[in-house]
N, C-alpha and C positions, 0 to 999 in steps of 0.2 A: 656830540650826541652821546648820552650815557648808554653804556652797554648793560643789558639785562642779563645777569648771570642765571643760569638754570639752577633749579633747586637741587641740591646734592641728594644723593641716594639715602644718606643717613640722617637727613633733616626731615622734620614733620612734613606730611603731604601738603598741608595747607600753609606752610611757612611763607610762601610767596604772596599770600593774601593778607589782608588787613588783620592785625592781631585783635582777637576778641577780648574785651575787657572782662574783669572778674564778675561783674554783674551780668554781663552777657552769657558767661558760662553757667552761672546759677539759673538764669532764665531758660537756657537750653536744657539743663538738667531737670528743671521743673516740668517742662513739657514732656520729656521722656518719662518721668515718674507719673505724670497724669495719664499718659497713654497706657502705661503698664497697669495702673490702678483701674482704669476703665475696662480693660480686657478681663482682668481678674474679677472685677465686680459683675460684669455681664455673665461670665461663667458661673460665678457664685449664685446669682439669681436663678440662672437656668437649672442649677442642681437642686434648687428648692422644689421644683416640679416633680423630681424623682427622689425626694428625700427618703421616703419609706423604703423604696427598693434599694437605694444606696445603703441605708442603715442595715437592712436585713441581709443583702447579698454581698455587699462590698465591705462595709466597716466591720460587721460581725461575721463576715465570711470565714475567716480562719477558725472560728469556733464551730462551724457547721460540720456534721459528719460527712456530708457529700462534698466538702471542699477537696479539690484535687490532691493537695498534699496529705490530707487525712485519709483519703481513699487509698493512696499509694502506701501509706504507713500501715494500714490495715492489711493490705495485700502482702506486704513484706513480713509482717508479724501478725499471724492470725490470733494468737493469744491476747494481743494488745486490744483487740476489739471483740473479745469473746462475749462480753456482756451486751454487745450491740451498739456501744457508744464509745467513740474515741475520746471524747471529752466529757467529764462528769457533769451532772445536772447543775445548772447555774440559773439563778434568778437575778434579775436586774431591778434596780429601784432608783428613783430620783428623790433626793433628800432636801431639795429646795425648790421653791416655786419657779425659778427662772433657769433651773439646771438644764432641762430638756431643750428649751429655746436657745440658750447660750451655746450648747454643744451642737445644735443644728447649725448655728452660724459658723462655728468652728469647722464643722465638716464641710460646709460650702466653701469657706475661705481656703482651707487647706487643699480641698479638691480642685478649686479653681486655680490655685497657685501651681499645683502639680501639672495640670493640663496646660496652663499657660507658660510653663517654665521656659520652653524654647523661645517664645516671644519675649519674655522678660530678659533673657540672656542676650537676645538680638538687639533689644533697645539699649542695653548697657554697652554692647559692642558698638553701636552707632554713635554713642556719646564719646567713647574712648578713641575711636578710629581716627578722627582728625588730628589727634596729638601724636600719632605714630608715624614713623617714617615709612616710605614705600617698601623698604626691605622688611621691616617689622610686620607690615600688613601682609606681605607674601608669606612670611614665616607663620603667621597666625591664621592663615586661610583655613577655613573649616573648623575653627575653634568653637563656634556656636553648636555645630553638630556633635562634636566630640563631648563637650560639656553636657549637652542635653542627653546624649546616649548614656553616659556614665551615670547621670542623675536617675534616669528611668531604670537603668540596670540595678542601681542600689535600692531604689524603692521596691522594685519587683522582687529582688532577693530577700529583702526584709519581710515583705508581705507574704510571700509564698513559702519561705523557709523558716525565718526566725520566729514570726508571730505564732504559727501553729504549734511549734514545740513549746514556746513560752506559755501559751494558754493551756496546753495539755497538762503541763506540770502544775501550774497554779490552780487549775480547776480540780485536779485530782489530789492535791495536797491538803491534808486536814490534820489538825493537832488533836481533834476529838471527833468521834463519830457523831456526836450530838450537834456539832457546829455545822451549819449550812453555809454554802457559798452564795451569799447575796451581795452582789457587787453594785457599786454606784455606776450608773451609766456614764456619768461624766468622767470618772477615772478611767474607764475602759476606752472611751473615745480619745482622751488625752494621751493614753499610753500608745494607742495605735498610730495616731498622727505624729507623735513625737518620734517613735521608732522609725516610721517610714521616712520622715524628713531627715532624721539623723543618718539613716542608711544611704539616702541619696547624696547627702553632703560628704559622707565618709568615702564614697566611691570617687570623689573628686581629688583623691590623693595624688594621682599622676599629674593632674593639671596644676595643683599647688606646687608639686616638686619641679615641674617645668618652669613655672614662673620664678620660683626661688633660685633656680639654676641660672636663669637669664639675668637675674639681678646680682649674680655672683655670691649669693648667700649659701647655697647648698652645692656640695661637691660629691661625686660618686665615691671617692675614697673615704669620705666621712661616713656615708651611708653604709658602705661595706664594713668599715671598722666597727660600727655599732650595730651590725646586723643581729648578733646574738641578743644584745640588750633589747632591741626592737621586738624580736620574737617573744621574749619573756613578757614584755609589756603588752603585746597583742594578745597573748594567751590569758593574761590577768584580766584585761579589759573584756575579752570574750566571756570569761567566767562571771564577771560582774553583770554584764548585759544579759546573759542567759541564766536565769535563776534555776533552771533544771540542773540537777547534779550529774546527769549522765554526760559522758565525754562526747557523745555524738553531736549534741546540740552546740557545745562549745567549739568542737572541731568545724562544724558547718559555718560558724561565724568567723572563726580565726583563719580558716584556710583562704577565703577570698581576700582578706586583709593582707595576709602574707604574700599572696600573688600580686596584689596591688603594690606592695612595698618593693618586690623584685622588679616589677614593671617600671616603677618610678626610678629605680637605680639604672635601668637600661636607658630610660629617657634622659636622665641627667647626664649619664656618660656620653650618650650620642650628642647631646646639646653642647657638652664641653668640647668634644672633638671638633664639632663644626665651628665653634668660637675660636678654637686654637688655630684651625686651618685658615679661617678668615683673617685672623691677626697676622699669621705668617705671610699670607698673600699680600696684605697691606704693607707689611714691613719690607717685603721684597720689591714692591712697586716703588716705595719711597727711596730704597737704595738705588 
């Protein structure tokens, strides 16, 4: 009578089941993508019922004088709002027949994606999970929550900190007094959505560092050795992303990235210590 060997701890959780074919994996991935698309599409359609409020209070919120960040800036610097306006007068225009409609779709799509981000990550996790070992599943427990939290933190930081300072500088900067600020609404929407999504992805740095360390690509010694180089690059990138010449806006963007880099070093170092301890324990058991 054949003896059924138990699935080893370091083997995929479903290794004892029938191996799924390549076409089967594609079919499974297709259904995960369909469910993600349906959830984002439903949220997108729902946002169309509140499109005007979203445009006025959310998308263009960082330009409003009653925006929390702008009110705080006026309280800290009374001369900044001596004229009664934190951001100079701006007029918006649409230069093509489809611009407003296409940007309305973009607002709904990005908004739906942001709201549904935890579900999207959870669906991806469900697809990857069967290929992981039980040990890897325990190690990555709570990954969906961590990734979602960092994404929302990055979006909120960009929306409440970076965008108000960026718009204040751009709205008040003029090369001539006769030149008025008349912005294309499509450019404004694209800038806001691009910045928010980039901020959410940028805050995934600790997660990316953890994955690379698990693959043996990234080591804490390497990150510490090039720490000064990384700080210079971070400051340069912050200066490019924040068009305002004042050091405060650049510092506000560079500081959290520096903190994320240091946190990534700690995560990579801790992960390396765990891997080393597990390897030593395995070698001692073999001996």
